[in-house]
C-alpha positions in Angstrom: 84.8 126.9 93.7 87.2 127.7 90.8 87.7 124.9 88.3 91.1 123.2 88.3 93.6 124.3 85.6 93.2 121.0 83.8 89.5 121.2 83.9 89.5 124.7 82.5 91.8 123.7 79.7 89.6 120.8 78.8 86.6 123.0 78.7 88.1 125.9 76.7 90.8 124.9 74.2 88.6 124.4 71.2 89.5 125.2 67.6 85.9 125.0 66.4 82.5 125.3 68.0 80.2 128.0 69.4 81.9 131.1 70.9 81.4 132.3 74.4 81.1 135.9 73.0 82.6 136.8 76.4 79.4 136.0 78.1 79.7 134.9 81.7 76.2 134.2 82.8 75.1 130.6 82.9 72.3 129.4 80.6 69.0 128.0 81.7 66.9 127.0 78.7 64.1 125.5 80.9 63.1 129.0 82.1 64.0 131.0 79.0 61.7 132.4 76.4 62.2 130.3 73.3 59.5 131.7 70.9 60.8 132.3 67.4 60.8 135.9 66.4 59.7 135.0 62.9 56.3 136.5 63.3 55.3 139.8 65.0 52.8 138.2 67.4 55.3 135.6 68.6 58.0 138.3 69.1 55.7 140.6 70.9 54.6 137.8 73.2 58.3 137.0 73.9 59.1 140.7 74.6 56.3 140.7 77.2 57.9 137.8 78.9 61.3 139.5 78.9 59.8 142.6 80.5 58.3 140.5 83.2 61.6 138.7 83.8 63.5 141.9 84.0 61.1 143.3 86.5 61.4 140.1 88.6 65.2 140.7 88.6 65.0 144.2 89.9 64.8 146.3 86.7 62.1 149.0 87.0 59.2 148.2 84.8 59.3 151.6 83.2 62.9 151.0 82.1 62.1 147.7 80.5 58.9 149.1 78.8 60.8 152.0 77.3 63.7 150.0 76.1 61.8 147.1 74.6 58.5 148.5 73.4 58.2 148.9 69.7 61.4 147.2 68.7 61.5 144.7 65.8 63.5 141.5 65.5 66.9 141.8 63.7 67.0 139.0 61.1 70.8 139.0 60.8 71.8 138.1 64.3 70.6 134.5 64.7 72.5 133.3 61.5 75.6 135.1 62.9 75.8 132.7 65.8 76.9 130.0 63.3 79.5 132.0 61.4 82.0 133.5 63.9 85.3 133.9 62.2 87.4 132.6 65.1 85.7 129.3 64.9 85.2 128.7 61.1 88.5 130.0 59.6 91.8 128.1 59.6 93.6 129.3 62.6 96.4 131.0 60.6 93.9 133.0 58.6 92.3 134.3 61.8 95.6 135.2 63.4 97.0 136.9 60.4 93.9 138.9 59.7 94.3 140.7 63.0 98.1 140.7 63.5 99.0 142.8 60.5 101.9 145.3 60.1 99.4 148.1 60.2 97.8 146.9 63.4 101.1 146.4 65.1 102.3 149.9 64.1 99.0 151.5 65.3 99.2 149.6 68.5 102.7 150.8 69.2 101.5 154.3 68.6 98.6 153.8 71.1 101.1 152.5 73.6 103.0 155.7 73.4 99.8 157.9 73.3 98.3 156.3 76.4 101.6 155.5 78.3 100.7 157.4 81.4 97.2 155.8 81.7 98.6 152.4 81.0 101.2 152.8 83.7 98.5 153.6 86.2 96.4 150.6 85.1 99.4 148.3 85.4 100.0 149.5 88.9 96.4 149.0 89.9 95.7 145.6 88.3 99.0 144.0 87.5 98.1 143.4 83.8 100.8 144.1 81.3 100.0 147.1 79.0 100.9 145.2 75.8 98.3 142.6 76.6 95.6 145.3 77.2 96.4 147.1 74.0 96.4 143.7 72.1 92.8 143.1 73.4 91.9 146.6 72.2 93.4 146.0 68.8 91.7 142.7 68.2 88.3 143.7 69.6 87.8 147.0 67.9 91.0 148.0 66.0 91.7 150.4 68.7 88.2 151.9 68.6 88.1 152.4 64.8 85.5 149.8 64.4 83.0 151.4 66.8 81.6 153.5 64.0 81.4 150.7 61.5 78.4 149.1 59.8 78.5 146.2 62.3 77.6 148.4 65.2 73.9 148.3 66.1 71.5 149.0 69.0 72.0 146.3 71.6 68.4 145.8 72.7 66.9 144.6 69.3 69.9 142.3 68.8 69.7 140.7 72.3 65.9 140.4 72.2 66.1 138.6 68.8 68.6 136.2 70.2 66.7 135.6 73.5 63.5 134.9 71.5 65.0 133.1 68.5 68.3 131.3 69.2 67.3 127.7 70.0 70.7 126.8 71.3 71.4 129.4 74.0 68.2 131.4 74.8 69.0 131.5 78.5 72.4 133.2 77.8 70.8 135.9 75.7 68.0 136.4 78.2 70.6 137.0 81.0 72.5 139.4 78.7 69.3 141.4 77.9 68.4 141.8 81.5 72.0 142.9 82.3 71.7 145.5 79.5 68.5 146.8 81.0 70.2 147.1 84.4 73.0 149.2 82.7 70.2 151.6 81.6 68.6 151.5 85.0 71.9 152.3 86.7 72.5 155.3 84.5 75.9 154.0 83.1 74.5 154.5 79.5 71.4 155.6 77.7 69.7 153.8 74.9 71.7 155.7 72.2 75.0 154.8 73.8 74.0 151.1 74.2 75.3 150.0 70.9 77.5 147.0 70.0 78.0 143.9 67.9 75.3 141.5 66.8 75.8 139.6 70.1 75.6 142.7 72.3 79.4 143.1 72.9 80.1 146.8 73.5 82.7 149.4 73.6 86.4 149.6 72.8 87.1 146.1 74.2 83.7 144.5 73.5 82.2 143.8 76.9 79.0 141.7 77.1 76.4 143.3 79.4 77.0 140.8 82.2 80.7 141.3 82.0 80.1 145.1 82.2 78.1 144.8 85.4 80.8 142.6 87.0 84.0 144.2 85.9 83.6 147.7 84.3 85.2 150.5 86.3 85.3 154.3 86.2 89.0 154.9 85.8 88.9 158.4 84.5 87.0 159.6 87.5 84.0 161.2 85.8 81.4 159.1 87.7 80.5 156.8 84.8 81.8 153.5 83.6 82.1 154.5 80.0 83.6 151.7 77.9 82.3 153.4 74.7 84.0 156.7 74.7 86.6 156.6 77.5 89.8 154.7 76.6 90.9 154.7 80.3 87.6 153.2 81.4 87.7 150.6 78.7 91.3 149.4 79.2 91.0 149.5 83.0 87.8 147.5 82.8 89.5 144.9 80.7 92.4 144.8 83.2 89.9 144.3 86.0 88.2 141.5 84.1 91.6 139.7 83.6 92.7 140.3 87.2 89.4 138.9 88.6 89.7 135.9 86.2 93.1 135.0 87.7 95.7 136.9 85.8 99.2 136.4 87.3 101.2 139.6 87.4 104.8 139.5 86.0 104.1 136.3 84.1 103.5 135.9 80.3 100.9 134.0 78.3 103.5 131.5 77.0 105.7 131.3 73.9 106.5 129.4 70.8 108.9 126.5 71.2 110.9 124.3 68.8 110.7 120.6 69.4 113.6 118.2 69.1 113.9 115.4 66.6 112.1 112.2 67.6 109.9 114.1 70.1 107.3 112.0 71.8 104.1 113.8 70.6 102.0 112.0 73.2 103.4 114.6 75.6 101.5 117.4 73.7 98.2 116.7 75.3 97.6 120.5 76.1 96.3 119.7 79.6 99.3 118.3 81.5 101.4 121.1 82.9 105.1 120.6 83.5 107.7 122.9 84.9 109.9 124.7 82.4 112.8 122.8 83.8 111.2 119.5 82.7 110.3 120.8 79.2 113.9 122.0 78.9 115.2 118.5 79.8 112.8 117.0 77.2 114.7 119.1 74.5 112.2 122.0 74.0 113.8 125.4 73.1 112.1 128.7 72.9 111.8 129.9 69.3 112.9 133.3 70.4 114.9 134.1 73.5 115.2 131.8 76.5 113.1 130.1 79.1 111.9 132.4 82.0 114.2 132.6 84.9 111.7 130.8 87.2 112.3 127.2 86.1 109.5 125.9 88.2 106.8 127.9 86.4 104.5 125.5 84.7 103.1 125.2 81.2 101.2 122.8 78.9 102.3 122.0 75.4 99.9 122.7 72.5 100.2 121.9 68.8 97.2 123.6 67.1 97.9 122.0 63.8 99.9 119.0 64.8 103.5 118.1 64.1 103.5 120.2 60.9 102.8 123.6 62.5 104.1 125.7 65.3 104.2 124.5 68.9 103.4 126.6 72.0 104.0 126.3 75.8 100.9 127.8 77.4 101.1 129.3 80.9 98.2 129.9 83.2 97.6 133.5 81.8 96.7 132.0 78.5 93.7 130.3 80.2 92.7 133.8 81.4 92.7 135.1 77.9 90.4 132.2 77.0 87.9 133.4 79.6 87.4 136.5 77.4 86.6 134.3 74.4 86.9 130.5 74.4 88.2 130.2 70.8 91.8 129.1 70.7 92.4 131.1 67.5 91.2 134.3 69.3 93.4 133.7 72.4 96.4 133.0 70.3 95.8 136.1 68.3 95.7 138.4 71.4 98.8 136.7 72.7 100.7 137.0 69.5 99.7 140.6 69.0 100.9 141.5 72.5 104.3 140.0 71.6 104.5 141.9 68.3 103.7 145.1 70.1 106.8 144.5 72.2 108.8 144.1 69.1 109.0 140.3 68.9 109.0 138.7 65.5 106.3 136.5 63.8 106.1 132.8 64.6 109.2 130.9 63.7 107.5 128.0 62.2 104.9 128.3 59.5 101.4 126.7 59.4 100.5 123.8 57.2 98.8 126.1 54.7 98.3 123.3 52.1 96.1 121.2 54.3 92.4 121.2 53.7 90.4 122.0 56.8 87.5 119.9 57.7 83.9 121.2 57.6 81.7 121.0 60.7 80.0 118.0 59.1 83.3 116.3 58.5 84.5 116.9 62.0 81.3 115.4 63.3 81.8 112.4 61.0 85.4 112.0 62.2 84.3 112.1 65.9 81.6 109.5 65.3 84.0 107.2 63.6 86.6 107.5 66.4 83.9 106.8 69.0 82.7 103.8 67.1 86.3 102.4 67.3 86.4 102.8 71.0 88.1 106.2 71.3 85.8 108.4 73.3 85.5 112.0 72.0 83.1 113.5 74.6 80.3 113.8 72.0 80.2 114.1 68.2 79.5 117.8 68.1 82.0 119.0 65.4 84.1 120.8 68.0 87.7 119.6 68.1 88.9 120.0 71.7 91.2 118.1 74.0 89.0 115.0 74.3 88.8 114.6 70.5 92.5 115.3 70.1 93.2 112.6 72.8 91.1 110.2 70.8 92.9 111.1 67.6 96.2 110.4 69.3 95.0 107.0 70.4 93.9 106.1 66.9 97.2 107.5 65.4 99.3 105.5 67.8 97.4 102.3 67.1 98.0 102.8 63.4 101.7 103.8 63.5 101.0 107.4 62.7 102.6 110.4 64.4 100.3 110.8 67.5 100.0 114.6 67.3 96.2 114.8 67.7 95.7 116.8 64.4 92.3 116.6 62.8 92.7 117.1 59.0 91.3 115.7 55.8 94.0 113.1 55.6 93.1 111.7 59.0 89.4 111.5 58.1 90.4 109.7 54.9 92.4 107.2 56.9 89.5 106.6 59.3 87.2 105.9 56.4 89.7 103.7 54.6 90.2 101.8 57.8 86.6 100.9 57.8 85.6 102.9 60.8 81.8 102.8 61.1 80.0 105.8 59.7 77.7 107.7 62.0 
């Protein structure tokens, strides 16, 4: 059963935390190899377990033996799980690093170059071409990054993570087995199977499990080639989005301007209201007008509180989040797609003078809120809807603007109020 819209929003709208790296497979740490790859004997033993697991899941033993024998752990990949830019940078830095004038101009040139193919993909999957090209631009700079220094063989990276990441070994095990199945199916050979530190591959950075579920042969050559075939890569992305619930002929949402004396308690990012109701509440699109269908629904999000831009998010924004659960990532793809259409930058600027909280400070803030009776869903350093609801409750109780924004000033206020330390 598919989760409800509200449940999916609650699960995904996080400004900080651990990325999904587009992985779809569930984790199962109780049956996953967890041996650290720090020493050669431990890593070799773990590889043996992975070969057995792959064979149990239908991968020919010879394929697993050939792909995994003789590989060494990659010491750079486990630390990378804690430093993904979409989760550690201020949101405006992440957005602006990808939505540059150069990337917009290149994307518009790609739209013209691949117009015929994009038209056929739109007809087949119902996904707007600007969104697809935006994914392409964010994920690999339209393919330019595929030859960069960050591209590496997938097998050593995934084996290192499966054997050495204590947080999500089951996820990496599933991705490794999926990569072996790609080899067994003949969609790629070991040389082609290259990607990021997390195993994300090709023009739009598909994880192996996503490849098996959603990759398509759109150019008709008999292979699903997301590495070298732009039609295959873009159509595979469109298929992913369609299968994830993309609504044809609808947008992701848009920036809005809030009226004076707005009730910020309404910006809970999970309660969807019809556009007609948001209009009655005084919201105005920052550029253009509300969609003609007044009963289409959207939720209101303020990523940086009352001091930054506000957005109405339609259901398609949740689909973008299924590709990568970071709010900064999804907003970057959404904004780039608009800029490729010729839309301007955001109307309202970000609170650039604010100091962002570290992971330790966010955890401290959550623990203090919980101690005051405002449940946050766990003090994990991830600021999601539950934590923002707790912040709003504290703000309202202390005559502050209840916008749910977690910044250094709020933590100082909690400490000054005598909120118990963790």
